[in-house]
BADOMI-909530 format. One record per residue (C-alpha): residue number from 1; residue in three letters; chain; z, y, x. Coordinates in Angstrom, 3 decimals, always signed. Layout:
<atoms>
NUM ALA A Z Y X $
...
</atoms>
This chain:
<atoms>
1 MET A +341.095 +293.037 +224.423 $
2 GLU A +342.074 +289.887 +222.498 $
3 HIS A +340.102 +290.954 +219.414 $
4 LEU A +336.952 +291.954 +221.309 $
5 LEU A +333.825 +289.874 +221.775 $
6 ALA A +330.740 +290.735 +223.808 $
7 ALA A +327.124 +289.666 +223.319 $
8 VAL A +324.332 +290.142 +225.840 $
9 ASP A +320.760 +289.891 +224.525 $
10 LEU A +318.180 +289.480 +227.289 $
11 GLY A +314.956 +290.156 +225.444 $
12 SER A +311.396 +290.319 +226.714 $
13 ASN A +311.299 +294.098 +226.250 $
14 SER A +314.916 +295.309 +226.369 $
15 PHE A +318.293 +294.072 +227.550 $
16 ARG A +321.178 +294.885 +225.199 $
17 LEU A +324.938 +294.603 +225.355 $
18 SER A +327.105 +294.828 +222.232 $
19 ILE A +330.884 +294.753 +222.135 $
20 GLY A +332.450 +294.067 +218.768 $
21 ARG A +335.932 +294.060 +217.339 $
22 VAL A +336.756 +291.183 +214.997 $
23 ALA A +338.751 +292.155 +211.917 $
24 ASP A +339.999 +289.938 +209.107 $
25 GLN A +339.625 +291.517 +205.676 $
26 ASN A +340.819 +289.415 +202.755 $
27 GLY A +340.118 +286.242 +204.662 $
28 VAL A +336.603 +287.300 +205.701 $
29 LYS A +335.732 +288.028 +209.322 $
30 HIS A +333.968 +291.341 +209.949 $
31 ILE A +332.435 +292.544 +213.207 $
32 TYR A +332.697 +296.229 +214.036 $
33 GLN A +330.551 +297.180 +217.015 $
34 ILE A +332.499 +299.559 +219.234 $
35 ASP A +330.190 +299.877 +222.240 $
36 ARG A +326.512 +299.312 +222.939 $
37 LEU A +324.257 +299.490 +225.962 $
38 LYS A +320.484 +299.188 +225.917 $
39 GLU A +318.001 +299.365 +228.770 $
40 THR A +314.245 +298.877 +228.621 $
41 VAL A +313.358 +296.268 +231.222 $
42 ARG A +309.886 +295.116 +230.063 $
43 LEU A +310.457 +291.696 +231.571 $
44 ALA A +307.444 +290.237 +229.748 $
45 ALA A +305.212 +292.811 +231.453 $
46 GLY A +306.086 +291.166 +234.762 $
47 LEU A +304.585 +287.806 +233.799 $
48 ASN A +301.322 +287.052 +235.573 $
49 ALA A +298.580 +284.654 +234.451 $
50 SER A +300.458 +281.771 +236.073 $
51 LYS A +303.603 +282.549 +234.059 $
52 MET A +305.463 +283.758 +237.134 $
53 LEU A +307.727 +286.806 +236.996 $
54 ASP A +306.889 +289.363 +239.658 $
55 ASP A +309.504 +290.653 +242.105 $
56 GLU A +309.561 +294.162 +240.624 $
57 SER A +310.503 +292.882 +237.146 $
58 ILE A +313.150 +290.605 +238.572 $
59 GLU A +314.742 +293.447 +240.525 $
60 ARG A +314.773 +295.680 +237.428 $
61 ALA A +316.530 +292.925 +235.503 $
62 ILE A +319.088 +292.314 +238.257 $
63 GLU A +319.961 +296.019 +238.428 $
64 VAL A +320.515 +296.237 +234.664 $
65 LEU A +322.595 +293.055 +234.615 $
66 GLY A +324.754 +294.460 +237.399 $
67 ARG A +325.529 +297.502 +235.245 $
68 PHE A +326.277 +295.305 +232.235 $
69 GLY A +328.499 +293.167 +234.439 $
70 GLU A +330.623 +296.176 +235.382 $
71 ARG A +331.258 +296.931 +231.693 $
72 LEU A +332.268 +293.312 +231.062 $
73 ARG A +334.421 +292.857 +234.142 $
74 SER A +337.713 +292.667 +232.234 $
75 PHE A +336.446 +290.141 +229.647 $
76 HIS A +337.484 +286.496 +229.654 $
77 PRO A +334.467 +284.151 +229.906 $
78 ASP A +335.299 +282.653 +226.502 $
79 ARG A +334.720 +286.058 +224.884 $
80 VAL A +331.270 +286.745 +226.315 $
81 ARG A +328.002 +285.060 +225.406 $
82 ALA A +324.717 +285.980 +227.055 $
83 VAL A +321.481 +284.665 +225.552 $
84 ALA A +317.973 +284.924 +226.978 $
85 THR A +314.811 +284.681 +224.909 $
86 ASN A +311.067 +284.157 +225.191 $
87 THR A +310.257 +285.391 +228.714 $
88 PHE A +313.081 +283.268 +230.106 $
89 ARG A +311.696 +280.340 +228.101 $
90 VAL A +308.167 +280.580 +229.484 $
91 ALA A +308.529 +281.963 +233.036 $
92 ARG A +308.074 +279.187 +235.563 $
93 ASN A +310.299 +280.773 +238.214 $
94 VAL A +313.317 +281.260 +235.944 $
95 PRO A +315.210 +278.391 +237.678 $
96 ASP A +315.072 +280.469 +240.872 $
97 PHE A +315.801 +283.786 +239.139 $
98 LEU A +318.576 +282.642 +236.787 $
99 PRO A +321.347 +282.093 +239.387 $
100 ARG A +320.822 +285.649 +240.680 $
101 ALA A +320.890 +286.984 +237.124 $
102 GLU A +324.130 +285.143 +236.332 $
103 ALA A +325.728 +286.363 +239.565 $
104 ALA A +324.796 +289.975 +238.723 $
105 LEU A +326.141 +289.706 +235.174 $
106 GLY A +329.180 +287.666 +236.141 $
107 PHE A +328.762 +285.239 +233.220 $
108 PRO A +326.566 +282.221 +232.379 $
109 ILE A +323.244 +282.938 +230.676 $
110 GLU A +321.937 +280.608 +227.953 $
111 VAL A +318.173 +280.311 +227.576 $
112 ILE A +317.944 +279.648 +223.845 $
113 ALA A +315.102 +277.984 +221.944 $
114 GLY A +312.984 +279.939 +219.481 $
115 ARG A +314.544 +278.400 +216.375 $
116 GLU A +318.038 +279.070 +217.697 $
117 GLU A +317.009 +282.671 +218.293 $
118 ALA A +315.766 +282.807 +214.688 $
119 ARG A +319.071 +281.406 +213.382 $
120 LEU A +321.113 +283.962 +215.295 $
121 ILE A +318.850 +286.820 +214.202 $
122 TYR A +319.333 +285.857 +210.573 $
123 ALA A +323.113 +285.625 +211.095 $
124 GLY A +323.083 +289.175 +212.437 $
125 VAL A +320.895 +290.570 +209.674 $
126 SER A +322.794 +288.885 +206.840 $
127 HIS A +326.128 +290.122 +208.224 $
128 THR A +325.066 +293.725 +207.561 $
129 LEU A +323.696 +293.148 +204.055 $
130 PRO A +325.583 +293.074 +200.747 $
131 VAL A +326.287 +289.729 +199.110 $
132 SER A +323.247 +288.686 +197.078 $
133 ASP A +321.527 +285.646 +195.600 $
134 GLU A +318.168 +287.028 +196.689 $
135 LYS A +315.951 +285.156 +199.089 $
136 ARG A +315.263 +287.331 +202.110 $
137 LEU A +312.259 +287.216 +204.414 $
138 VAL A +313.313 +288.474 +207.848 $
139 ILE A +310.681 +289.289 +210.481 $
140 ASP A +311.813 +290.159 +213.997 $
141 ILE A +308.980 +291.221 +216.332 $
142 GLY A +310.333 +291.061 +219.860 $
143 GLY A +308.705 +291.647 +223.210 $
144 GLY A +307.368 +288.131 +223.711 $
145 SER A +308.041 +286.235 +220.493 $
146 THR A +308.362 +286.865 +216.774 $
147 GLU A +310.957 +285.119 +214.634 $
148 VAL A +310.318 +284.556 +210.928 $
149 ILE A +313.131 +283.428 +208.619 $
150 ILE A +313.673 +282.981 +204.913 $
151 GLY A +317.333 +282.803 +203.993 $
152 LYS A +319.703 +283.117 +201.092 $
153 GLY A +323.150 +284.570 +201.574 $
154 ASP A +324.276 +283.617 +205.075 $
155 GLU A +322.184 +280.435 +205.195 $
156 PRO A +318.709 +280.334 +206.785 $
157 LEU A +316.357 +278.088 +204.800 $
158 LEU A +313.133 +278.306 +206.831 $
159 MET A +312.931 +279.300 +210.503 $
160 ASN A +310.060 +279.662 +212.955 $
161 SER A +309.413 +281.364 +216.271 $
162 LEU A +305.848 +282.436 +217.034 $
163 TYR A +304.553 +283.056 +220.534 $
164 MET A +303.501 +286.687 +220.160 $
165 GLY A +305.303 +289.966 +220.718 $
166 CYS A +304.820 +293.690 +221.113 $
167 VAL A +304.803 +293.597 +224.926 $
168 SER A +302.532 +290.569 +225.301 $
169 TYR A +300.051 +291.815 +222.663 $
170 SER A +299.995 +295.357 +224.040 $
171 ARG A +299.189 +293.972 +227.500 $
172 GLN A +296.585 +291.541 +226.192 $
173 PHE A +294.671 +293.754 +223.748 $
174 PHE A +295.463 +297.308 +224.882 $
175 PRO A +295.989 +296.903 +228.657 $
176 ASP A +295.047 +300.488 +229.563 $
177 GLY A +296.549 +302.068 +226.460 $
178 VAL A +293.141 +302.699 +224.905 $
179 VAL A +292.915 +301.826 +221.195 $
180 ASP A +289.783 +301.501 +219.079 $
181 ASN A +288.850 +299.723 +215.878 $
182 TYR A +287.575 +296.680 +217.750 $
183 SER A +290.684 +296.100 +219.905 $
184 MET A +292.999 +296.678 +216.933 $
185 LYS A +291.050 +294.241 +214.757 $
186 LEU A +291.000 +291.683 +217.600 $
187 ALA A +294.782 +291.893 +217.952 $
188 GLU A +295.306 +291.574 +214.200 $
189 VAL A +293.027 +288.530 +213.939 $
190 ALA A +294.850 +286.847 +216.834 $
191 ALA A +298.196 +287.505 +215.134 $
192 ARG A +296.940 +286.204 +211.775 $
193 ARG A +295.877 +282.957 +213.458 $
194 GLU A +299.427 +282.492 +214.714 $
195 ILE A +300.940 +283.374 +211.339 $
196 GLU A +298.628 +281.240 +209.164 $
197 VAL A +300.194 +278.088 +210.610 $
198 ILE A +303.450 +278.876 +208.783 $
199 THR A +302.119 +280.809 +205.788 $
200 LYS A +301.917 +277.953 +203.269 $
201 PRO A +305.588 +276.806 +203.325 $
202 TYR A +306.805 +280.408 +203.354 $
203 ARG A +304.713 +281.412 +200.369 $
204 LYS A +305.739 +278.236 +198.567 $
205 MET A +309.440 +279.004 +199.035 $
206 GLY A +308.946 +282.668 +198.244 $
207 TRP A +311.259 +285.611 +198.786 $
208 ASP A +312.614 +288.618 +196.916 $
209 THR A +313.017 +291.120 +199.747 $
210 ALA A +311.314 +291.551 +203.135 $
211 ILE A +313.396 +292.911 +206.010 $
212 GLY A +312.264 +293.939 +209.475 $
213 SER A +314.816 +293.732 +212.286 $
214 SER A +314.910 +294.903 +215.913 $
215 GLY A +312.838 +297.415 +217.834 $
216 THR A +309.314 +297.189 +216.418 $
217 ALA A +310.410 +297.334 +212.766 $
218 LYS A +312.843 +300.194 +213.420 $
219 ALA A +310.204 +302.105 +215.374 $
220 LEU A +307.594 +301.692 +212.648 $
221 TYR A +310.062 +302.720 +209.957 $
222 ALA A +311.073 +305.860 +211.870 $
223 ILE A +307.446 +306.859 +212.588 $
224 LEU A +306.190 +306.198 +209.068 $
225 THR A +309.106 +308.099 +207.534 $
226 ASP A +309.261 +311.068 +209.927 $
227 SER A +305.465 +311.428 +209.984 $
228 ARG A +305.398 +311.231 +206.185 $
229 LEU A +302.913 +308.380 +206.309 $
230 SER A +305.128 +306.391 +203.955 $
231 SER A +307.863 +307.341 +201.533 $
232 GLY A +309.336 +303.921 +200.817 $
233 GLY A +310.081 +302.016 +204.012 $
234 ILE A +307.380 +300.117 +205.885 $
235 THR A +304.428 +299.799 +203.506 $
236 ARG A +300.917 +298.406 +203.696 $
237 GLU A +299.456 +301.875 +203.055 $
238 GLY A +301.687 +303.439 +205.677 $
239 LEU A +300.637 +300.926 +208.318 $
240 GLU A +296.956 +301.556 +207.541 $
241 ARG A +297.455 +305.321 +207.883 $
242 LEU A +299.264 +304.882 +211.183 $
243 LYS A +296.505 +302.646 +212.556 $
244 THR A +293.863 +305.173 +211.522 $
245 LYS A +295.800 +307.995 +213.195 $
246 ILE A +296.188 +306.092 +216.474 $
247 VAL A +292.575 +304.856 +216.550 $
248 ARG A +291.283 +308.389 +215.995 $
249 ALA A +293.388 +309.628 +218.885 $
250 GLY A +292.251 +306.689 +221.037 $
251 ARG A +295.785 +305.953 +222.192 $
252 VAL A +299.426 +306.446 +221.218 $
253 VAL A +300.239 +310.135 +221.606 $
254 PRO A +304.033 +310.522 +221.240 $
255 GLU A +303.774 +314.254 +220.479 $
256 ASP A +301.722 +313.448 +217.375 $
257 LEU A +304.092 +310.774 +216.081 $
258 PRO A +307.458 +312.192 +214.966 $
259 GLY A +310.151 +309.537 +215.060 $
260 ILE A +308.782 +307.604 +218.034 $
261 LYS A +310.944 +306.982 +221.098 $
262 LEU A +309.161 +307.446 +224.408 $
263 GLU A +310.097 +303.985 +225.708 $
264 ARG A +308.446 +302.468 +222.621 $
265 ALA A +305.079 +304.228 +223.057 $
266 ASP A +303.547 +301.720 +225.494 $
267 VAL A +304.229 +298.715 +223.246 $
268 LEU A +303.782 +300.252 +219.806 $
269 THR A +300.164 +299.111 +219.320 $
270 GLY A +300.928 +295.428 +219.898 $
271 GLY A +303.831 +295.542 +217.462 $
272 LEU A +301.769 +297.475 +214.909 $
273 ALA A +298.963 +294.887 +215.022 $
274 ILE A +301.439 +292.018 +214.529 $
275 MET A +303.228 +293.744 +211.661 $
276 SER A +299.911 +294.535 +209.941 $
277 ALA A +298.902 +290.888 +210.289 $
278 PHE A +302.131 +289.807 +208.564 $
279 PHE A +301.542 +292.214 +205.684 $
280 ASP A +297.995 +290.862 +205.227 $
281 GLU A +298.595 +287.163 +205.840 $
282 MET A +301.878 +286.822 +203.936 $
283 LYS A +301.044 +289.412 +201.250 $
284 VAL A +303.981 +291.693 +202.028 $
285 ASP A +303.780 +295.065 +200.290 $
286 VAL A +306.958 +296.782 +201.423 $
287 MET A +309.599 +296.023 +204.045 $
288 LYS A +313.065 +297.458 +204.521 $
289 PRO A +314.585 +297.954 +207.984 $
290 GLY A +317.530 +295.722 +208.866 $
291 GLU A +320.436 +296.793 +211.044 $
292 GLY A +321.674 +293.473 +212.364 $
293 ALA A +319.736 +291.448 +214.918 $
294 LEU A +320.159 +288.867 +217.666 $
295 ARG A +323.090 +290.463 +219.476 $
296 LEU A +325.099 +290.888 +216.263 $
297 GLY A +324.221 +287.332 +215.313 $
298 VAL A +325.669 +286.154 +218.632 $
299 LEU A +328.922 +288.032 +217.879 $
300 VAL A +329.073 +286.537 +214.382 $
301 ASP A +328.469 +283.071 +215.812 $
302 MET A +331.203 +283.546 +218.419 $
303 ALA A +333.659 +284.709 +215.762 $
304 GLY A +332.826 +281.569 +213.785 $
305 ARG A +333.530 +279.369 +216.791 $
306 GLU A +336.945 +280.995 +217.142 $
307 GLU A +337.691 +279.946 +213.570 $
308 SER A +336.598 +276.373 +214.306 $
309 HIS A +333.441 +276.916 +212.251 $
310 ASP A +331.273 +276.038 +215.225 $
311 ARG A +327.632 +275.708 +214.181 $
312 ARG A +327.227 +273.044 +216.856 $
313 ASP A +329.672 +270.762 +215.038 $
314 GLU A +327.526 +271.083 +211.912 $
315 SER A +324.387 +270.255 +213.921 $
316 VAL A +326.019 +267.138 +215.358 $
317 LYS A +327.023 +265.932 +211.887 $
318 ALA A +323.493 +266.547 +210.615 $
319 PHE A +322.003 +264.585 +213.531 $
320 MET A +324.373 +261.692 +212.997 $
321 LYS A +323.223 +261.511 +209.393 $
322 ARG A +319.524 +261.991 +210.193 $
323 TYR A +319.486 +259.260 +212.859 $
324 HIS A +321.778 +256.860 +210.959 $
325 VAL A +324.463 +256.788 +213.644 $
326 ASP A +327.240 +254.224 +213.208 $
327 ASN A +330.101 +256.644 +212.536 $
328 ARG A +332.866 +254.146 +213.232 $
329 GLN A +331.380 +253.205 +216.591 $
330 ALA A +330.891 +256.838 +217.525 $
331 ALA A +334.515 +257.572 +216.593 $
332 ARG A +335.951 +254.746 +218.695 $
333 VAL A +333.799 +255.661 +221.706 $
334 LYS A +334.798 +259.305 +221.349 $
335 ARG A +338.480 +258.461 +221.058 $
336 MET A +338.451 +256.384 +224.263 $
337 ALA A +336.220 +258.754 +226.244 $
338 LEU A +338.353 +261.794 +225.447 $
339 SER A +341.559 +259.896 +226.183 $
340 LEU A +340.251 +258.939 +229.618 $
341 PHE A +338.963 +262.478 +230.221 $
342 ASP A +342.317 +264.026 +229.288 $
343 SER A +344.080 +261.692 +231.722 $
344 LEU A +341.847 +263.014 +234.510 $
345 TYR A +342.227 +266.640 +233.409 $
346 PRO A +345.771 +267.119 +232.064 $
347 ASP A +345.259 +270.896 +232.257 $
348 LYS A +342.384 +270.980 +229.754 $
349 SER A +341.455 +274.658 +229.621 $
350 PRO A +339.281 +274.845 +232.776 $
351 GLN A +337.157 +271.988 +231.437 $
352 ASP A +337.082 +272.841 +227.730 $
353 ASP A +333.297 +273.268 +227.668 $
354 LEU A +332.759 +269.939 +229.405 $
355 ARG A +335.181 +268.245 +227.017 $
356 HIS A +333.263 +269.660 +224.046 $
357 THR A +330.034 +268.256 +225.473 $
358 LEU A +331.629 +264.860 +226.023 $
359 ASN A +332.913 +264.944 +222.435 $
360 TRP A +329.405 +265.619 +221.051 $
361 ALA A +327.736 +263.175 +223.441 $
362 ALA A +330.035 +260.399 +222.216 $
363 ASP A +329.004 +261.171 +218.649 $
364 LEU A +325.293 +261.230 +219.489 $
365 HIS A +324.824 +258.719 +222.305 $
366 GLU A +323.255 +256.167 +219.930 $
367 VAL A +320.757 +258.427 +218.119 $
368 GLY A +317.950 +256.717 +220.048 $
369 ILE A +318.645 +253.362 +218.376 $
370 SER A +316.786 +254.752 +215.357 $
371 ILE A +313.636 +254.568 +217.504 $
372 ALA A +314.245 +251.266 +219.329 $
373 GLN A +317.238 +249.347 +220.643 $
374 ALA A +315.527 +248.568 +223.959 $
375 GLY A +316.094 +251.527 +226.252 $
376 TYR A +317.760 +253.424 +223.410 $
377 HIS A +319.662 +255.630 +225.856 $
378 LYS A +316.337 +257.055 +227.068 $
379 HIS A +315.289 +257.757 +223.483 $
380 SER A +318.668 +259.402 +222.859 $
381 ALA A +318.225 +261.606 +225.906 $
382 TYR A +314.732 +262.643 +224.826 $
383 ILE A +315.878 +263.570 +221.316 $
384 LEU A +318.868 +265.565 +222.532 $
385 ASN A +316.804 +267.382 +225.146 $
386 ASN A +313.938 +268.342 +222.862 $
387 ALA A +315.044 +268.513 +219.215 $
388 ASP A +315.973 +271.762 +217.502 $
389 MET A +319.767 +271.768 +217.437 $
390 PRO A +321.138 +274.960 +215.827 $
391 GLY A +323.988 +276.436 +217.828 $
392 PHE A +323.064 +274.692 +221.083 $
393 SER A +321.453 +276.430 +224.029 $
394 ARG A +318.945 +274.673 +226.260 $
395 VAL A +321.680 +274.240 +228.850 $
396 ASP A +323.926 +272.632 +226.215 $
397 GLN A +321.148 +270.276 +225.157 $
398 SER A +320.170 +269.326 +228.693 $
399 GLN A +323.784 +268.338 +229.412 $
400 LEU A +323.945 +266.330 +226.175 $
401 GLY A +320.700 +264.626 +227.147 $
402 LEU A +322.084 +263.893 +230.613 $
403 PHE A +325.217 +262.247 +229.212 $
404 ALA A +323.127 +260.181 +226.787 $
405 LEU A +320.821 +259.060 +229.589 $
406 ALA A +323.668 +258.117 +231.927 $
407 HIS A +326.088 +256.469 +229.505 $
408 THR A +324.670 +253.013 +230.159 $
409 GLY A +322.304 +251.290 +232.574 $
410 LYS A +321.480 +252.485 +236.070 $
411 LEU A +323.176 +255.657 +237.253 $
412 SER A +320.488 +256.461 +239.806 $
413 LYS A +318.122 +257.667 +237.059 $
414 ALA A +320.495 +260.548 +236.347 $
415 GLN A +321.430 +261.407 +239.933 $
416 SER A +318.935 +264.254 +240.343 $
417 LEU A +320.126 +265.843 +237.066 $
418 VAL A +323.865 +265.904 +237.770 $
419 LYS A +324.968 +269.226 +239.241 $
420 THR A +328.734 +268.866 +239.592 $
421 ARG A +331.425 +266.311 +240.330 $
422 ASP A +333.041 +267.124 +236.975 $
423 GLN A +329.863 +266.032 +235.176 $
424 TRP A +330.048 +262.700 +237.006 $
425 LEU A +333.628 +262.217 +235.846 $
426 ALA A +332.737 +262.999 +232.216 $
427 ILE A +329.909 +260.454 +232.486 $
428 LEU A +332.401 +257.956 +233.936 $
429 CYS A +334.672 +258.363 +230.900 $
430 LEU A +331.763 +257.923 +228.497 $
431 ARG A +330.438 +254.831 +230.311 $
432 ILE A +333.825 +253.130 +230.333 $
433 ALA A +334.368 +253.944 +226.648 $
434 VAL A +330.950 +252.526 +225.690 $
435 LEU A +331.539 +249.449 +227.833 $
436 LEU A +334.920 +248.736 +226.212 $
437 SER A +333.451 +249.251 +222.736 $
438 ARG A +330.556 +246.835 +223.038 $
439 ARG A +332.029 +244.441 +220.465 $
440 ARG A +332.341 +247.362 +218.014 $
441 GLU A +335.965 +246.567 +217.374 $
442 ASP A +338.900 +248.954 +217.468 $
443 ILE A +341.225 +248.717 +220.474 $
444 THR A +344.718 +249.850 +219.591 $
445 LYS A +345.790 +250.447 +223.197 $
446 LEU A +343.509 +251.297 +226.097 $
447 PRO A +343.643 +248.414 +228.603 $
448 ILE A +342.347 +250.623 +231.430 $
449 SER A +343.414 +253.742 +233.295 $
450 LEU A +341.402 +255.872 +235.695 $
451 SER A +342.357 +257.898 +238.719 $
452 VAL A +339.995 +259.849 +240.938 $
453 LYS A +340.543 +261.394 +244.336 $
454 GLY A +337.564 +262.921 +246.063 $
455 SER A +334.761 +260.366 +245.743 $
456 SER A +337.138 +257.454 +245.193 $
457 ILE A +337.466 +256.050 +241.655 $
458 VAL A +340.218 +253.570 +240.889 $
459 ALA A +340.175 +251.674 +237.584 $
460 ARG A +343.366 +249.766 +236.817 $
461 VAL A +342.919 +247.149 +234.090 $
462 ASP A +345.388 +244.965 +232.246 $
463 LYS A +344.974 +241.580 +233.923 $
464 LYS A +345.883 +239.584 +230.809 $
465 TRP A +343.471 +241.565 +228.633 $
466 LEU A +340.699 +241.197 +231.197 $
467 SER A +341.111 +237.409 +231.292 $
468 THR A +340.257 +237.228 +227.575 $
469 HIS A +337.237 +239.544 +227.900 $
470 PRO A +334.943 +237.952 +230.495 $
471 LEU A +331.893 +240.046 +229.474 $
472 THR A +333.853 +243.259 +229.990 $
473 ASP A +335.167 +241.903 +233.304 $
474 PHE A +331.586 +241.242 +234.440 $
475 SER A +330.408 +244.674 +233.280 $
476 LEU A +333.259 +246.507 +235.007 $
477 HIS A +332.409 +244.807 +238.288 $
478 GLY A +328.850 +245.984 +237.744 $
479 GLU A +330.186 +249.542 +237.657 $
480 GLU A +331.371 +249.101 +241.246 $
481 THR A +327.756 +248.662 +242.313 $
482 GLU A +326.348 +251.464 +240.160 $
483 TRP A +328.855 +254.088 +241.284 $
484 GLY A +328.358 +253.040 +244.890 $
485 LYS A +324.658 +253.942 +244.563 $
486 VAL A +325.493 +257.548 +243.669 $
487 GLY A +328.069 +258.105 +246.399 $
488 PHE A +331.341 +257.020 +244.775 $
489 ASP A +333.696 +254.224 +245.766 $
490 PHE A +334.621 +252.426 +242.528 $
491 GLU A +337.552 +249.992 +242.862 $
492 LEU A +338.630 +247.685 +240.041 $
493 ILE A +342.296 +246.657 +240.252 $
494 PRO A +343.703 +244.119 +237.741 $
495 ILE A +347.421 +244.765 +237.153 $
</atoms>
């Protein structure tokens, strides 16, 4: 079990589970998928006009997640990552649905942003391709969103996520399954409008090879090949022939389309319209099918984290550079905050994730100063909550934003956002570290120690040190008031 990783991909059309074995070959990590589960859930089809998921779709999802959970029952939480995509991003009742989903699966579920989905998709696709200096255009048409990436080697260069997918477009333009020239043209024009927003930078960068990943591309490739509508992958001519065939029939007739899977029939037209729009708008002539996709990308990303090549660390470094963070100040705050945290949690493993967040929050707590010094913590929180941060889920970013918001000033503004006592204690460590570092000078030995029992916080401070730091003395007494407002008893004891 120690070499196995599991990825759960909760898409708008299908839910997938992949279990991979990590093998080291000449210093390079390879993922060999040893088990897969896939179930068509059509979650996006359960979204109503108010962006609420209906009960039937939710129950379907819960049942599938329960089955996935049984397969994963013996896995350690550190070796499973579940990611949710577009429908989870847009559904308004996800906060109510998500706890049930996590309970059924038995593991946390990350609702990832569109660009993070694009990054992981490219990681999965590139992992299955031979080493090459070619630039690759990867298009992944999902149920509710479409990710478009240009990359070279293992590095994505351009990434975008467009709000259109095979399920949503099939529902919108072909709701009763009937297809004619008008509805097909309407769907294509709508897709081209979405695509034209990104066309210019993609054409400017250019690419050598176009690759289609995931269900729609694989379905089109199989149909075009088995129906002999195309002899060289997904081609412009093949797509036109397929459209003509379907329009003449007036609907998708599976018996007339060799290569089609029955569960794909209801959403084929939406995916076909989107793919045709890409070929027209971005001047693609031929596209190859790609094997890797989001779930493999998640496995690759997890394997990288095990090797300490965590993409999140790279994102943090990039943000520190972009927002001109004072590296020395960030380092001293981080050193103190983690020291205090470790004193409260001597057995680190149960709180490893929280410690990682505290580590990154210490690095990034001052990013908002690049906007304005006044209220910079609010600017920091906004940036960390809303910026594209490769490797971070929305949950990760919301916790980073929370720590940035609460690291100074009034604690009451963060009270409604804090979910656990452990989060409060991490915030306590960060606040004390920032407070002690206000003069931006290194402190060789921490003059303070913390102990917490229940809702009682005791801060013991070196009396001699405190007498020479009256501003810090004043600020620490202010903490007594702030923590009292959020239900803690903070006692300052000079020793």
